[in-house]
Every structure is written in structure tokens, then in C-alpha cells.
C-alpha positions as CSV (number, residue, x, y, z in Angstrom):
1,T,-8.8,-4.6,6.3
2,A,-11.0,-7.5,6.5
3,W,-8.4,-9.7,8.3
4,E,-8.0,-7.1,10.8
5,L,-11.1,-6.5,11.8
6,A,-11.6,-10.5,11.9
7,R,-8.7,-10.3,14.2
8,A,-10.4,-7.9,16.4
9,G,-13.1,-10.5,16.9
10,R,-15.6,-8.9,14.3
11,Q,-17.7,-11.4,12.2
12,V,-16.5,-10.5,8.4
13,A,-17.3,-11.2,5.2
14,L,-15.0,-10.0,2.1
15,I,-16.8,-9.5,-1.3
16,E,-14.2,-9.4,-4.1
17,A,-15.0,-8.5,-7.6
18,D,-12.1,-11.2,-9.4
19,R,-10.0,-13.0,-7.3
20,L,-7.9,-12.2,-4.2
21,A,-4.9,-10.2,-5.3
22,A,-5.2,-11.0,-9.2
23,G,-5.0,-7.1,-9.8
24,A,-2.7,-4.3,-9.1
25,T,-1.6,-5.7,-5.5
26,G,-0.3,-9.0,-6.8
27,H,1.2,-7.5,-10.0
28,T,3.3,-4.6,-8.3
29,T,6.8,-4.2,-7.8
30,A,6.1,-5.6,-4.3
31,K,8.5,-2.6,-2.6
32,L,7.6,-1.7,1.0
33,S,8.8,1.7,1.5
34,A,8.2,5.1,3.4
35,L,10.1,6.9,0.8
36,Q,7.9,7.7,-1.9
37,G,9.0,9.7,-4.6
38,L,9.4,13.6,-3.3
39,A,6.4,13.3,-0.5
40,Y,8.1,14.9,2.3
41,Q,9.1,18.2,0.7
42,D,5.8,18.8,-0.4
43,I,3.9,17.4,2.8
44,R,6.4,19.9,4.9
45,A,5.6,22.7,2.2
46,S,1.7,22.4,2.4
47,R,1.1,21.1,5.9
48,G,4.2,21.5,7.9
49,E,6.6,19.8,9.7
50,E,4.5,17.9,12.3
51,A,2.3,16.2,9.5
52,A,5.3,15.4,7.7
53,R,6.8,13.6,10.8
54,L,3.2,11.9,11.3
55,Y,3.1,10.7,8.0
56,A,6.8,9.0,8.0
57,A,5.9,7.6,11.1
58,S,2.9,5.8,10.0
59,Q,4.5,4.6,6.7
60,A,7.5,3.2,8.6
61,D,5.4,1.4,10.9
62,A,3.3,0.0,7.9
63,V,6.5,-1.4,6.5
64,D,7.5,-2.7,10.1
65,R,3.7,-4.1,10.2
66,V,4.0,-6.6,7.1
67,G,7.2,-8.1,8.9
68,R,5.4,-8.4,12.1
69,V,2.4,-10.1,10.8
70,A,4.6,-12.4,8.5
71,A,6.5,-13.3,11.8
72,E,3.4,-13.9,13.5
73,L,1.7,-16.1,11.1
74,G,4.8,-18.0,9.8
75,I,4.1,-16.7,6.4
76,D,6.8,-17.6,4.0
77,C,6.3,-14.3,1.3
78,D,10.1,-13.7,0.5
79,L,10.4,-10.8,2.8
80,E,13.7,-9.2,2.9
81,R,15.4,-6.0,4.2
82,A,16.9,-3.7,1.8
83,P,17.2,-0.1,1.0
84,A,14.9,2.3,-1.0
85,Y,15.8,5.1,-3.2
86,T,14.5,7.7,-5.0
87,Y,17.0,9.0,-7.7
88,A,17.8,11.5,-10.2
89,E,19.2,10.5,-13.7
90,S,20.3,14.1,-14.2
91,E,22.1,17.1,-12.8
92,E,19.1,19.2,-13.4
93,S,16.9,17.2,-10.8
94,L,19.7,17.1,-8.1
95,D,18.5,20.1,-6.0
96,A,15.0,18.3,-5.5
97,V,16.4,15.1,-4.8
98,R,18.8,16.6,-2.1
99,A,15.9,18.6,-0.9
100,E,13.8,15.3,-0.2
101,A,16.6,13.8,1.5
102,E,16.9,16.7,4.3
103,A,12.8,16.5,4.5
104,A,12.8,12.7,5.0
105,A,15.6,12.8,7.5
106,A,13.7,15.9,8.9
107,A,10.6,14.0,9.2
108,G,12.3,11.2,11.5
109,L,13.4,8.6,8.5
110,D,16.8,7.3,8.5
111,A,17.7,8.8,5.0
112,S,20.5,10.6,3.6
113,F,21.8,11.9,0.1
114,T,24.2,9.5,-1.7
115,T,25.7,9.3,-5.3
116,E,26.3,5.4,-4.7
117,T,23.7,3.1,-5.1
118,D,22.9,-0.8,-6.0
119,L,20.9,0.1,-9.2
120,P,22.4,-1.2,-12.2
121,F,22.7,1.7,-13.9
122,P,24.3,5.4,-13.3
123,V,22.4,8.3,-11.3
124,A,23.6,11.5,-10.5
125,G,22.4,11.3,-6.7
126,A,19.5,9.8,-4.9
127,V,17.7,9.6,-1.7
128,R,18.9,6.7,0.4
129,V,16.3,5.5,3.3
130,A,17.7,2.5,5.3
131,D,15.9,-0.9,6.1
132,Q,12.9,-0.9,3.9
133,A,11.6,-4.2,2.7
134,Q,10.3,-6.2,-0.3
135,F,8.2,-9.1,-0.5
136,H,6.0,-11.4,-2.6
137,P,2.6,-9.6,-1.9
138,R,0.4,-12.6,-3.6
139,K,1.8,-15.2,-1.0
140,F,1.3,-12.7,2.3
141,L,-2.2,-11.7,1.1
142,L,-3.6,-15.4,0.0
143,A,-1.8,-16.5,3.9
144,L,-4.0,-13.6,5.4
145,A,-6.8,-14.8,3.6
146,G,-6.4,-18.4,4.8
147,D,-6.3,-17.0,8.3
148,L,-9.3,-14.6,7.9
149,V,-11.3,-18.0,7.2
150,A,-9.8,-19.8,10.0
151,R,-11.1,-17.1,12.2
152,G,-14.5,-17.6,11.0
153,G,-14.4,-15.2,7.8
154,R,-15.8,-15.7,4.6
155,I,-14.7,-14.7,1.0
156,Y,-16.9,-14.4,-2.0
157,E,-14.5,-13.9,-4.9
158,N,-16.0,-13.2,-8.4
159,S,-18.7,-11.2,-6.7
160,R,-18.7,-7.6,-8.1
161,V,-20.5,-5.2,-5.7
162,M,-23.3,-2.9,-7.9
163,G,-25.4,-1.2,-5.4
164,L,-25.3,0.0,-1.7
165,G,-28.1,1.1,0.5
166,E,-27.3,2.9,3.3
167,G,-29.5,1.7,6.6
168,H,-29.9,-0.5,9.5
169,P,-28.5,-3.0,8.0
170,C,-27.0,-1.8,5.2
171,R,-27.8,-3.6,2.0
172,L,-25.5,-4.9,-0.6
173,T,-26.5,-6.1,-4.2
174,T,-24.1,-8.2,-6.6
175,D,-23.8,-8.7,-10.3
176,R,-24.6,-12.3,-9.3
177,G,-27.9,-11.1,-8.0
178,A,-26.8,-12.1,-4.2
179,R,-28.0,-9.7,-1.6
180,I,-26.1,-9.3,1.6
181,R,-27.0,-7.3,4.9
182,A,-24.6,-6.0,7.1
183,R,-24.1,-3.7,10.3
184,E,-21.3,-2.0,8.7
185,V,-19.9,-2.0,5.2
186,V,-16.1,-1.0,4.5
187,V,-15.4,-0.1,1.0
188,T,-11.4,-0.7,0.2
189,T,-11.3,-0.4,-3.4
190,A,-8.3,1.8,-4.8
191,Y,-10.8,4.2,-6.4
192,P,-14.4,4.7,-4.4
193,I,-16.8,2.5,-6.4
194,F,-19.5,4.6,-4.3
195,D,-18.6,8.3,-5.0
196,R,-20.5,10.2,-2.4
197,A,-17.9,13.2,-2.4
198,L,-17.7,13.4,-6.2
199,L,-14.0,12.5,-6.3
200,F,-14.0,11.0,-9.9
201,P,-13.5,14.2,-11.8
202,R,-10.7,14.5,-9.8
203,L,-8.6,11.4,-10.3
204,T,-6.7,10.5,-12.7
205,V,-5.1,7.0,-14.2
206,R,-1.8,6.4,-13.9
207,R,0.5,3.6,-14.7
208,E,4.0,2.3,-14.6
209,L,5.8,-0.9,-16.4
210,V,8.2,-3.1,-14.8
211,V,10.3,-5.6,-16.4
212,A,12.5,-8.1,-14.4
213,A,14.9,-10.2,-16.1
214,V,18.2,-11.6,-14.9
215,L,21.1,-10.2,-16.6
């Protein structure tokens, strides 16, 4: 977000509580995919086919956007194209997987049901979406940070924002005693640190652990 704003000509300061890309983003499985579990049948059922199409288009564009930016800035982030899968290990889950393949294809993705995957273990069946991607998120984001600074942006790491006063200008305070004034403030934390909408009681923590090894 900070890089996009700087690229659009805004004067930007990025305030980071830890180190850049040192948390969840830097330790993800690094998959870029418009296929996300069984999302499309759920979206179609609750919001309709047009909403599912719009969601699919936005997610596909996000995957492509990373490739375009990497090419534009010459970022070596180990980007490679590969299919994405949502799979069922048992026959009991096959109907849901078949339904997701149909819903994802109807939403405009290059999606199909298959029993053949590149996975190193057997599955009963899977949704396959072609031409997705994987990359090294930390290499990518650190390159964006460098370009942000080159465009006049500033980055302050190890600075946790503790307070936000709305107004003209907005006023921020950090745990290190710094005070920052800004015309606009964009909060881009995974969970809202200033919970005006009272979302916190409705949020749940979810973790998935992955171990990668050469067999």
C-alpha cells in the first residue's frame, strides 16, 4: 500500500512495529492463488454469481500484479508459475470439491476437477486452477521498500503505533514516544489496531504450520 501511494506521487511514511516482512507475510507458504479453499461456492450462494465473478477477477489480477511489478522493477524474487489445488483426501469430501471446481470455472477462472495432481501424496480429487504462482515474499517486499525510499518515502521500523487522533491533521503516537502528523492515515494491519467497528469479538485466530523438506 505504501509503495502504491508513493508511486502515485504521495509523500509517504511507513510505520512498522517490527522489521519489514518479518512476521506472517515473510513466513507464508508464498503461494499466489485466486483459488482459496472452497470460497467460490460460498460467495455464489451468499452473494450471487456476479459477486463471485468480481471476486475471481480481483484475485486473478492480484496474482498477475505481482508478476507485473516484479518485471517492472527487475525484482529477483524466485517467481514461478504453477497450478494451484484444493484437494480432498477422502471420498466424503469429493462433492464439495467438484462443486468448487464448477463454481470457480463459472466465476471465470481456468478451473477444473482432476484426480491427477503434482502433490507427493494420493488424493481423492482436486480443484485445479492453472497459471497461479509462487514467489519469495520477503525478497519481493524488501525490493519494494527500497523503491519506496528511492521515491522519497520514509520507513520507520521497530516503531509500534499506540495512538491515533483523528483530525486535520491526524496525529499518531508510538511506543518510543514519537509523534507523527499526517493528512491521511491508512491502517494496513492484518487485524484492526483501532477497532472502531468492534470487530475484535468476532475475530478468531487461525494458524497452519508447514514444514518444507527435500525428500
